[in-house]
Rosetta silent file (secondary structure, phi, psi, omega in degrees, C-alpha in Angstrom):
SEQUENCE: XXXXXXXXXXXXXXXXXXXXXXXXXXXXXXXXXXXXXXXXXXXXXXXXXXXXXXXXXXXXXXXXXXXXXXXXXXXXXXXXXXXXXXXXXXXXXXXXXXXXXXXXXXXXXXXXXXXXXXXXXXXXXXXXXXXXXXXXXXXXXXXXXXXXXXXXXXXXXXXXXXXXXXXXXXXXXXXXXXXXXXXXXXXXXXXXXXXXXXXXXXXXXXXXXXXXXXXXXXXXXXXXXXXXXXXXXXXXXXXXXXXXXXXXXXXXXXXXXXXXXXXXXXXXXXXXXXXXXXXXXXX
SCORE:     score description
SCORE:     0.000 S_00000001
   1 L     0.000  129.802 -179.808    0.006   -0.005    0.000 S_00000001
   2 E  -107.348  126.963  178.898    1.384    3.394   -1.014 S_00000001
   3 E   -98.159  121.827 -178.371    0.390    6.470    0.998 S_00000001
   4 L   -85.777  115.155  178.971    0.350    9.637   -1.079 S_00000001
   5 L  -122.318   50.940  171.628    1.705   12.601    0.921 S_00000001
   6 L   -72.925  108.961 -166.424    2.079   15.235   -1.819 S_00000001
   7 L   -99.868  146.873 -172.896    1.939   18.201    0.491 S_00000001
   8 L  -107.902    5.624  178.840    0.742   21.688   -0.367 S_00000001
   9 L  -178.889  165.909 -176.685    2.357   23.778    2.334 S_00000001
  10 H   -60.642  -43.478 -178.617    4.617   23.784    5.299 S_00000001
  11 H   -62.803  -48.089  179.847    1.804   23.402    7.837 S_00000001
  12 H   -66.722  -28.707  177.443    0.228   20.460    6.018 S_00000001
  13 H   -61.895  -45.618 -179.200    3.673   18.891    5.582 S_00000001
  14 H   -64.696  -44.488 -179.329    4.161   18.782    9.342 S_00000001
  15 H   -61.905  -48.367 -176.973    0.636   17.441    9.959 S_00000001
  16 H   -64.772  -37.463  179.684    0.873   14.773    7.274 S_00000001
  17 H   -62.233  -43.140  179.686    4.295   13.654    8.438 S_00000001
  18 H   -64.841  -42.558 -177.366    3.031   13.091   11.964 S_00000001
  19 H   -68.665  -49.752 -173.861   -0.038   11.215   10.808 S_00000001
  20 H   -70.758  -31.430 -178.083    1.637    9.053    8.166 S_00000001
  21 H   -90.389  -75.780 -172.491    4.680    8.250   10.272 S_00000001
  22 H   -62.889  -40.881 -176.153    4.122    8.111   14.008 S_00000001
  23 H   -66.789  -42.042  179.569    0.444    7.231   13.983 S_00000001
  24 H   -65.750  -44.011 -178.125    0.885    4.282   11.625 S_00000001
  25 H   -59.142  -38.846 -177.158    3.932    3.019   13.508 S_00000001
  26 H   -68.180  -25.321 -172.238    2.044    3.070   16.793 S_00000001
  27 H  -109.295  -13.005 -175.511   -0.819    0.993   15.434 S_00000001
  28 L   -67.595  138.889 -179.212    0.681   -1.441   12.945 S_00000001
  29 L   -68.527  128.869 -176.156    0.514   -5.054   14.150 S_00000001
  30 L   -70.358  -19.274  179.894    3.965   -6.287   15.081 S_00000001
  31 L   -83.881  -16.120 -176.261    3.189   -9.813   13.877 S_00000001
  32 L   -82.862  140.354  178.767    2.302   -8.729   10.324 S_00000001
  33 L   -78.174   78.046  179.643    5.069   -8.644    7.678 S_00000001
  34 E  -120.072  126.364  178.310    4.785   -4.915    6.946 S_00000001
  35 E  -100.913  127.169  173.705    7.752   -2.781    6.014 S_00000001
  36 E   -93.136  117.115 -179.076    7.574    0.984    6.608 S_00000001
  37 E  -110.565  116.409  171.279    9.515    2.733    3.880 S_00000001
  38 E   -88.721  123.369 -170.815   10.271    6.440    4.248 S_00000001
  39 E  -139.209  153.841  175.146   10.905    7.681    0.726 S_00000001
  40 E   -68.570  150.775 -175.970   11.489   10.777   -1.325 S_00000001
  41 H   -67.551  -24.528 -173.126    8.490   12.023   -3.302 S_00000001
  42 H   -64.887  -35.494 -179.775   10.201   11.742   -6.684 S_00000001
  43 H   -74.308  -20.722  173.505   10.091    7.923   -6.789 S_00000001
  44 H   -86.425  -48.791 -177.008    6.368    8.100   -6.019 S_00000001
  45 H   -62.070  -29.403  179.294    5.441   11.093   -8.191 S_00000001
  46 L   -78.844  -18.296 -178.287    7.264    9.514  -11.142 S_00000001
  47 L    95.819    0.012 -176.757    5.376    6.230  -10.706 S_00000001
  48 H   -62.970  -40.087  179.568    8.472    4.107  -10.022 S_00000001
  49 H   -62.189  -32.961  179.661    7.162    2.756   -6.704 S_00000001
  50 H   -63.569  -23.627  178.409    4.003    1.580   -8.433 S_00000001
  51 H   -90.289  -42.378 -173.760    6.231   -0.689  -10.519 S_00000001
  52 H   -76.768  -40.524 -171.822    8.750   -1.829   -7.879 S_00000001
  53 H   -69.193  -43.699 -179.720    6.534   -2.533   -4.864 S_00000001
  54 H   -59.892  -38.658  179.493    4.028   -5.028   -6.302 S_00000001
  55 H   -64.429  -40.325  177.209    6.835   -7.252   -7.600 S_00000001
  56 H   -64.964  -43.830 -178.887    8.527   -7.246   -4.174 S_00000001
  57 H   -65.173  -38.316  176.945    5.289   -8.000   -2.357 S_00000001
  58 H   -66.511  -38.578 -176.544    4.492  -10.912   -4.692 S_00000001
  59 H   -71.288  -36.680 -170.185    8.006  -12.305   -4.322 S_00000001
  60 H  -114.012  -19.791 -172.759    8.264  -12.036   -0.523 S_00000001
  61 L    77.444    4.926  179.866    4.771  -11.701    0.930 S_00000001
  62 L   -94.104  122.625  176.549    5.972   -8.548    2.709 S_00000001
  63 E   -81.541  146.599 -179.772    3.687   -5.549    2.383 S_00000001
  64 E  -116.147  124.002  173.578    5.247   -2.094    2.027 S_00000001
  65 E  -104.018  104.787 -175.320    3.750    1.019    3.628 S_00000001
  66 E   -96.111  129.760  175.675    5.480    3.908    1.823 S_00000001
  67 E  -111.346  107.157 -173.769    5.527    7.401    3.322 S_00000001
  68 E   -96.058  112.737  179.557    6.557    9.811    0.556 S_00000001
  69 E  -143.024 -175.654  174.647    8.034   13.087    1.839 S_00000001
  70 L   -66.730  156.800 -177.611   11.207   15.096    1.283 S_00000001
  71 H   -55.977  -42.947  179.597   14.487   13.316    1.954 S_00000001
  72 H   -60.673  -39.873  178.559   15.148   15.359    5.087 S_00000001
  73 H   -71.263  -35.952  177.240   11.742   14.442    6.481 S_00000001
  74 H   -62.069  -43.181  179.150   12.204   10.797    5.476 S_00000001
  75 H   -70.544  -31.404  176.350   15.458   10.621    7.390 S_00000001
  76 H   -65.169  -40.888  174.637   13.828   12.392   10.354 S_00000001
  77 H   -56.913  -46.814 -177.100   11.159    9.679   10.459 S_00000001
  78 H   -68.089  -33.843  178.009   13.879    7.031   10.486 S_00000001
  79 H   -62.854  -27.510  178.049   15.838    8.858   13.192 S_00000001
  80 L   -87.358   -0.643 -176.346   12.790    8.469   15.445 S_00000001
  81 L    77.907   17.934 -177.118   12.567    4.778   14.635 S_00000001
  82 L   -94.466   11.180  175.184    9.327    5.357   12.695 S_00000001
  83 L  -146.515  155.360  179.644   10.592    3.689    9.526 S_00000001
  84 L   -96.929  -27.318 -179.246   12.417    0.461    8.713 S_00000001
  85 E  -150.512  158.168 -179.973   14.182    1.641    5.562 S_00000001
  86 E  -131.145  131.402  174.210   14.776    4.896    3.688 S_00000001
  87 E  -115.210  111.411 -171.539   14.914    5.440   -0.077 S_00000001
  88 E  -148.487 -178.423 -175.020   16.318    8.906   -0.739 S_00000001
  89 L  -146.044   57.796  175.152   18.663   11.055   -2.817 S_00000001
  90 L  -140.102   86.966 -172.757   20.813   13.335   -0.667 S_00000001
  91 H   -50.593  -43.787 -177.095   24.295   11.799   -0.297 S_00000001
  92 H   -64.163  -42.251  178.450   25.544   14.215    2.383 S_00000001
  93 H   -68.193  -36.875  178.585   22.472   13.643    4.582 S_00000001
  94 H   -63.625  -44.655 -179.416   22.677    9.876    4.010 S_00000001
  95 H   -61.633  -43.114  177.883   26.322    9.804    5.040 S_00000001
  96 H   -64.018  -39.727  179.063   25.551   11.753    8.233 S_00000001
  97 H   -59.540  -44.498  178.023   22.637    9.403    8.984 S_00000001
  98 H   -70.086  -44.099 -178.393   24.949    6.376    8.810 S_00000001
  99 H   -59.443  -34.733 -179.835   27.788    8.136   10.651 S_00000001
 100 L   -80.178   -1.973  176.146   25.439    8.959   13.531 S_00000001
 101 L    89.484    6.723 -178.622   24.520    5.292   13.872 S_00000001
 102 L   -84.947  -22.941 -176.488   20.916    5.516   12.659 S_00000001
 103 E  -135.998  164.205  179.176   21.423    3.608    9.422 S_00000001
 104 E  -151.656  172.773  173.149   23.462    0.859    7.851 S_00000001
 105 E    54.079   48.215  179.003   23.846   -1.109    4.630 S_00000001
 106 E   -75.904  126.155 -178.259   23.596    1.970    2.404 S_00000001
 107 E  -135.864  142.008  173.094   23.454    0.942   -1.247 S_00000001
 108 E   -69.917  139.963 -178.881   23.023    2.760   -4.522 S_00000001
 109 E  -117.323  -47.975 -174.353   19.804    1.826   -6.322 S_00000001
 110 E  -155.980  172.261  174.570   19.322    4.214   -9.255 S_00000001
 111 E  -154.475  153.489  166.027   20.314    7.554  -10.634 S_00000001
 112 E  -146.708 -139.961  179.567   19.087   10.212  -12.999 S_00000001
 113 E  -147.776  162.282  174.698   19.777   13.943  -13.131 S_00000001
 114 E   -88.282  148.544  178.875   18.442   17.319  -12.082 S_00000001
 115 E  -137.150  147.283  172.978   17.096   19.736  -14.697 S_00000001
 116 E   -92.094  123.120 -178.839   16.136   23.427  -14.654 S_00000001
 117 E  -120.851  158.635 -179.864   12.622   23.800  -16.040 S_00000001
 118 E  -174.895 -172.708 -179.001   10.502   26.849  -16.719 S_00000001
 119 L   -60.266  137.420 -177.983    8.100   28.567  -19.108 S_00000001
 120 L   -55.730  -30.285  178.724    8.827   27.605  -22.733 S_00000001
 121 L   -67.959  -20.540  175.289    9.227   31.302  -23.681 S_00000001
 122 L    51.783   63.160 -177.128   12.195   31.421  -21.237 S_00000001
 123 L   -63.211  -22.320  178.868   12.003   35.108  -20.273 S_00000001
 124 L   -87.425   -4.246  177.602   15.198   34.848  -18.187 S_00000001
 125 L    56.467   56.010  179.291   17.085   33.421  -21.214 S_00000001
 126 L   -97.627   -6.949 -170.930   18.596   30.433  -19.406 S_00000001
 127 L   -58.746  -32.366 -174.622   18.298   27.987  -22.312 S_00000001
 128 L  -110.042   20.504  177.255   21.882   28.482  -23.505 S_00000001
 129 L   -72.600  153.942 -175.956   23.666   28.850  -20.165 S_00000001
 130 L   -85.019  -29.065 -177.936   26.727   26.696  -19.598 S_00000001
 131 L  -133.115  160.061  176.894   26.038   25.726  -15.962 S_00000001
 132 H   -66.542  -34.812  178.197   23.005   25.339  -13.701 S_00000001
 133 H   -62.902  -41.014  177.202   24.430   27.986  -11.373 S_00000001
 134 H   -65.102  -36.107  177.826   24.558   30.439  -14.280 S_00000001
 135 H   -61.932  -46.668 -179.243   20.963   29.529  -15.146 S_00000001
 136 H   -67.522  -35.781  178.709   19.779   30.312  -11.620 S_00000001
 137 H   -62.991  -37.822  179.274   21.825   33.530  -11.517 S_00000001
 138 H   -68.103  -39.255  178.426   20.056   34.741  -14.679 S_00000001
 139 H   -60.938  -45.320  179.864   16.641   33.922  -13.202 S_00000001
 140 H   -64.260  -44.458 -179.023   17.491   35.953  -10.084 S_00000001
 141 H   -62.341  -33.948 -179.540   18.933   38.856  -12.074 S_00000001
 142 H   -83.899   -9.021 -179.057   15.797   39.005  -14.223 S_00000001
 143 L    66.645   24.342  179.441   13.525   38.824  -11.150 S_00000001
 144 L   -78.752  145.375 -176.689   11.601   35.968  -12.796 S_00000001
 145 L   -63.085  139.260  177.315    9.524   33.781  -10.438 S_00000001
 146 E  -133.222  130.230  178.521   11.185   30.672   -9.071 S_00000001
 147 E  -104.422  122.592  177.753    9.443   27.987   -7.013 S_00000001
 148 E   -98.589  145.223  172.379   11.607   26.154   -4.484 S_00000001
 149 L   -56.585  -46.919  177.859   10.727   22.822   -2.905 S_00000001
 150 L    61.675   27.450 -174.010   11.637   24.422    0.444 S_00000001
 151 L  -127.653   16.823 -179.332   11.320   21.086    2.230 S_00000001
 152 L    57.316   31.269  171.703   14.922   19.971    2.812 S_00000001
 153 L   -77.974  173.127  175.078   14.509   17.293    0.172 S_00000001
 154 H   -60.150  -37.506  179.111   17.393   16.117   -1.995 S_00000001
 155 H   -67.736  -41.692  178.383   16.168   18.463   -4.722 S_00000001
 156 H   -63.876  -40.450  179.124   15.959   21.408   -2.305 S_00000001
 157 H   -65.615  -39.083  176.742   19.489   20.739   -1.047 S_00000001
 158 H   -63.596  -41.424  178.291   20.791   20.605   -4.635 S_00000001
 159 H   -59.426  -45.803  179.532   19.022   23.895   -5.359 S_00000001
 160 H   -61.355  -38.985  176.576   20.652   25.506   -2.330 S_00000001
 161 H   -60.013  -42.415 -179.206   24.032   24.232   -3.496 S_00000001
 162 H   -69.130  -38.259  175.430   23.475   25.814   -6.905 S_00000001
 163 H   -61.658  -40.364  178.723   22.445   29.170   -5.430 S_00000001
 164 H   -62.348  -41.801  178.093   25.665   29.118   -3.380 S_00000001
 165 H   -63.688  -35.689  179.881   27.704   28.432   -6.522 S_00000001
 166 H   -78.206   -8.210 -177.486   25.892   31.321   -8.227 S_00000001
 167 L    59.215   42.859  179.326   26.674   33.551   -5.231 S_00000001
 168 L  -122.852  132.526  172.108   23.009   34.479   -4.971 S_00000001
 169 L  -101.805  102.101 -173.264   20.965   34.601   -1.779 S_00000001
 170 L   -71.001  122.043  176.671   17.429   34.007   -3.114 S_00000001
 171 L  -162.515  159.338  179.919   14.855   36.216   -1.480 S_00000001
 172 L   115.015  179.339 -174.871   12.089   38.570   -2.436 S_00000001
 173 L   -64.889  -24.812 -178.019    8.710   38.395   -4.126 S_00000001
 174 L   -76.367  -16.150 -173.683   10.126   36.429   -7.089 S_00000001
 175 E  -108.679  116.224 -176.998   11.261   33.508   -4.887 S_00000001
 176 E  -114.415  120.803  176.198    8.517   31.213   -3.554 S_00000001
 177 E   -95.763  112.742 -170.110    9.265   28.429   -1.040 S_00000001
 178 L   -86.543  -29.660 -175.969    6.465   25.907   -1.440 S_00000001
 179 L    63.255   35.425 -173.342    7.247   23.300    1.216 S_00000001
 180 L  -132.372  168.735  176.116    5.804   20.678   -1.120 S_00000001
 181 L   -72.409  173.117 -171.186    6.685   17.574   -3.080 S_00000001
 182 H   -65.362  -42.580 -179.828    8.018   17.662   -6.615 S_00000001
 183 H   -60.492  -44.597 -179.993    4.728   17.063   -8.410 S_00000001
 184 H   -64.871  -36.379  179.718    2.978   19.857   -6.528 S_00000001
 185 H   -67.388  -40.803  178.391    5.902   22.200   -7.187 S_00000001
 186 H   -62.802  -41.848  176.943    5.802   21.530  -10.911 S_00000001
 187 H   -61.304  -43.673 -179.598    2.074   22.309  -10.993 S_00000001
 188 H   -65.804  -42.032  178.782    2.625   25.523   -9.043 S_00000001
 189 H   -61.704  -38.681  178.078    5.519   26.582  -11.275 S_00000001
 190 H   -63.967  -43.986 -178.975    3.305   26.004  -14.309 S_00000001
 191 H   -63.963  -37.958 -176.325    0.494   28.087  -12.812 S_00000001
 192 H   -90.417   -0.441 -173.684    2.883   30.929  -11.911 S_00000001
 193 L    54.297   49.920 -172.957    4.893   30.721  -15.154 S_00000001
 194 L  -113.982  167.221  173.460    7.899   30.166  -12.950 S_00000001
 195 E   -93.689  158.924  171.154   11.173   28.304  -13.045 S_00000001
 196 E  -161.232  168.095  173.417   12.121   25.451  -10.736 S_00000001
 197 E  -102.354  130.228 -178.236   14.667   22.671  -10.257 S_00000001
 198 E  -132.958  154.466  163.364   13.297   19.168  -10.791 S_00000001
 199 E   -74.406  147.724 -173.713   14.541   15.620  -10.977 S_00000001
 200 H   -63.318  -39.806 -175.645   14.178   14.486  -14.571 S_00000001
 201 H   -60.243  -47.166 -178.383   11.905   11.508  -13.780 S_00000001
 202 H   -68.261  -37.945  178.440    9.162   13.520  -12.099 S_00000001
 203 H   -62.468  -44.732 -178.995    9.299   16.214  -14.769 S_00000001
 204 H   -62.598  -39.944  178.715    8.912   13.671  -17.568 S_00000001
 205 H   -63.927  -29.125 -177.251    6.011   12.045  -15.711 S_00000001
 206 H  -102.213    1.198 -171.061    4.298   15.457  -15.380 S_00000001
 207 L   -57.269  -37.218 -179.504    5.315   16.866  -18.752 S_00000001
 208 L   -80.106   -5.866 -177.823    1.861   16.462  -20.259 S_00000001
 209 L  -104.211  -10.050 -174.120    0.197   18.068  -17.229 S_00000001
 210 L  -132.531  154.485  177.941    2.213   21.287  -16.987 S_00000001
 211 L   -98.118   70.081 -178.773    3.251   24.099  -19.333 S_00000001
 212 L  -136.699  155.877  178.202    6.961   23.831  -18.619 S_00000001
 213 E  -134.096  151.656  171.061   10.054   22.878  -20.638 S_00000001
 214 E   -71.130  122.835 -175.841   13.537   21.671  -19.768 S_00000001
 215 E  -112.099  -20.086  175.727   15.741   24.734  -20.245 S_00000001
 216 E  -148.992  132.838  178.472   19.034   23.545  -18.777 S_00000001
 217 L  -160.054  159.572  169.133   20.363   20.015  -18.315 S_00000001
 218 L    87.342   -1.698 -179.894   23.516   17.966  -18.584 S_00000001
 219 L   -85.061  171.403 -175.241   26.062   20.246  -17.008 S_00000001
 220 L   -63.045  141.646  174.450   28.467   19.215  -14.270 S_00000001
 221 L    89.234    8.477 -179.105   27.070   18.637  -10.771 S_00000001
 222 L  -104.394    9.309  176.762   23.511   17.645  -11.724 S_00000001
 223 E   -62.553  144.044 -173.943   23.868   13.902  -11.109 S_00000001
 224 E  -133.877   86.176 -178.456   21.080   12.575   -8.871 S_00000001
 225 E   -86.623  142.749  178.590   21.829    9.243   -7.152 S_00000001
 226 E  -111.535  138.523 -179.633   19.219    7.323   -5.122 S_00000001
 227 E  -131.714  152.900  171.496   20.126    5.007   -2.242 S_00000001
 228 E  -105.757  135.097  177.771   18.402    2.541    0.058 S_00000001
 229 E  -126.297  135.679  174.026   19.367    2.566    3.739 S_00000001
 230 E   -90.330  129.634  177.253   18.388    0.040    6.408 S_00000001
 231 E   -69.266  133.910 -172.726   17.520    1.643    9.746 S_00000001
 232 L   -66.118  124.277  176.529   19.943    0.373   12.394 S_00000001
 233 L   -72.953  -18.997  177.601   18.382   -2.224   14.741 S_00000001
 234 L   -71.702  -39.712  179.217   21.045   -1.373   17.323 S_00000001
 235 L   -82.960  -31.072 -177.508   19.833    2.215   17.563 S_00000001
 236 L  -132.323   82.872 -173.418   16.149    1.350   16.959 S_00000001
 237 L   -61.422  -20.204 -177.105   15.459   -2.207   18.178 S_00000001
 238 L   -82.714   -2.316 -176.993   11.774   -2.114   17.204 S_00000001
 239 L   -77.651  158.992 -179.961   12.421   -1.858   13.477 S_00000001
 240 L   -91.977   80.927 -173.128   11.830   -4.714   11.058 S_00000001
 241 H   -71.110  -34.344 -179.773   15.426   -5.193   10.017 S_00000001
 242 H   -62.623  -46.853 -179.697   14.898   -8.582    8.347 S_00000001
 243 H   -65.328  -38.456 -179.248   12.229   -7.155    6.040 S_00000001
 244 H   -65.160  -41.268 -179.858   14.321   -4.021    5.391 S_00000001
 245 H   -68.465  -35.314  174.841   17.352   -6.050    4.371 S_00000001
 246 H   -63.454  -38.426  178.827   15.227   -8.196    2.054 S_00000001
 247 H   -67.543  -41.112  176.818   13.913   -5.031    0.464 S_00000001
 248 H   -61.810  -42.999  176.897   17.459   -3.668    0.026 S_00000001
 249 H   -59.757  -42.866 -179.660   18.493   -6.980   -1.541 S_00000001
 250 H   -63.630  -47.491 -177.734   15.511   -6.814   -3.888 S_00000001
 251 H   -62.627  -29.814 -177.368   16.139   -3.218   -5.011 S_00000001
 252 L   -99.634    3.192  177.885   19.778   -3.986   -5.810 S_00000001
 253 L   -88.059  177.831 -172.876   19.033   -7.361   -7.406 S_00000001
 254 H   -65.748  -37.082 -177.527   18.525   -8.245  -11.040 S_00000001
 255 H   -61.964  -55.971 -177.174   14.695   -8.120  -10.993 S_00000001
 256 H   -67.035  -37.609  179.467   14.355   -4.590   -9.611 S_00000001
 257 H   -64.916  -34.537  174.630   17.353   -3.276  -11.506 S_00000001
 258 H   -67.164  -40.054  177.793   15.782   -4.534  -14.722 S_00000001
 259 H   -63.220  -40.653  179.105   12.492   -2.848  -13.839 S_00000001
 260 H   -63.934  -42.983 -178.201   14.338    0.417  -13.159 S_00000001
 261 H   -62.961  -33.372 -176.451   16.194    0.202  -16.490 S_00000001
 262 H   -94.138  -11.463 -173.090   12.933   -0.261  -18.420 S_00000001
 263 L   -63.459  127.042  178.271   10.765    2.109  -16.393 S_00000001
 264 L   100.451  -19.912 -175.842    9.307    4.859  -18.547 S_00000001
 265 H   -62.620  -45.672 -177.653   10.093    3.322  -21.931 S_00000001
 266 H   -71.964  -45.551 -173.512    6.521    2.203  -22.653 S_00000001
 267 H   -80.677  -39.877 -171.202    4.680    5.177  -21.130 S_00000001
 268 H  -115.430   -8.929  178.914    7.044    8.063  -21.831 S_00000001
 269 L    81.516    6.589  177.420    9.335    6.799  -24.582 S_00000001
 270 L  -154.653  149.262  176.215   12.451    7.176  -22.454 S_00000001
 271 L   -72.089  134.303 -177.201   13.960    5.605  -19.345 S_00000001
 272 L   -92.837  -20.039  177.793   13.448    7.855  -16.328 S_00000001
 273 L  -135.451  158.810  171.384   16.118    6.249  -14.146 S_00000001
 274 E  -114.000  132.847  177.185   19.350    4.337  -14.707 S_00000001
 275 E   -62.597  141.520 -173.685   20.071    1.271  -12.565 S_00000001
 276 L  -124.081  -13.400 -175.082   23.027    1.929  -10.264 S_00000001
 277 L   -67.948  -27.371 -177.309   23.481   -1.179   -8.124 S_00000001
 278 L   -98.615    9.615 -170.858   25.528   -3.002  -10.739 S_00000001
 279 L   -79.513  -12.135 -176.988   27.627    0.009  -11.708 S_00000001
 280 L    87.659   -4.110  176.374   30.606   -0.798   -9.487 S_00000001
 281 L  -126.007   81.868 -169.303   30.103    2.470   -7.539 S_00000001
 282 L  -107.079   35.158  177.943   27.606    1.481   -4.878 S_00000001
 283 L  -124.340    0.000    0.000   28.402    4.067   -2.209 S_00000001
């Protein structure tokens, strides 16, 4: 069962996080084979979870309760022991999570890239910029609207990194912090004729629903790796570590890696993720 937590504001993000995480954890039957997965919104908004989870559940008999929030919120759930595994895309936060003893068995699962999207007319003229930082600097200089995830997700952290590279402190009426998942941010950017930073998979999945175009992609520093982490049973003895390890094995095994490689080809005409577990760089 997948729980949709595409959030529309900071207040609702906090409320939904408490309900979807702590309340479920307190009531789930300990005898039932149910895995609580805290995950980034992009793997849900893109539809990837809808492909990966049924195959795992059929193979193992283990049900997955997925809570889709920003990566920072997903790791916060796990830090409280309210999740058994985390699927996210913020390497620095993941490394700190493991270093602090909350997680273990971190493995690469997939990767894609970040893209700068915006109105097809491109009033800030970012289409031919050489770097993503230059693209964001032009948006700021032109005072064109920009919608930020604003939720400490992997995408939000990458955006902050790019603003720092551009030597721009984003603030003012042109800069909107949504506190929402990627799908909601793309819809809002389309409504406001604004720019935003997106993972490629979610943008492609929403491309027919929004009036936005990819205006910058492919430059250095836009790689977007996804990892699975098992929540440490030593720090959180109540977690379902056996189920979490089976899920990590599944995601990095041939079945799931094949599904990841093919995902998007039939529906969108292009693969939205690249499998990463077999790449030889699984950290």
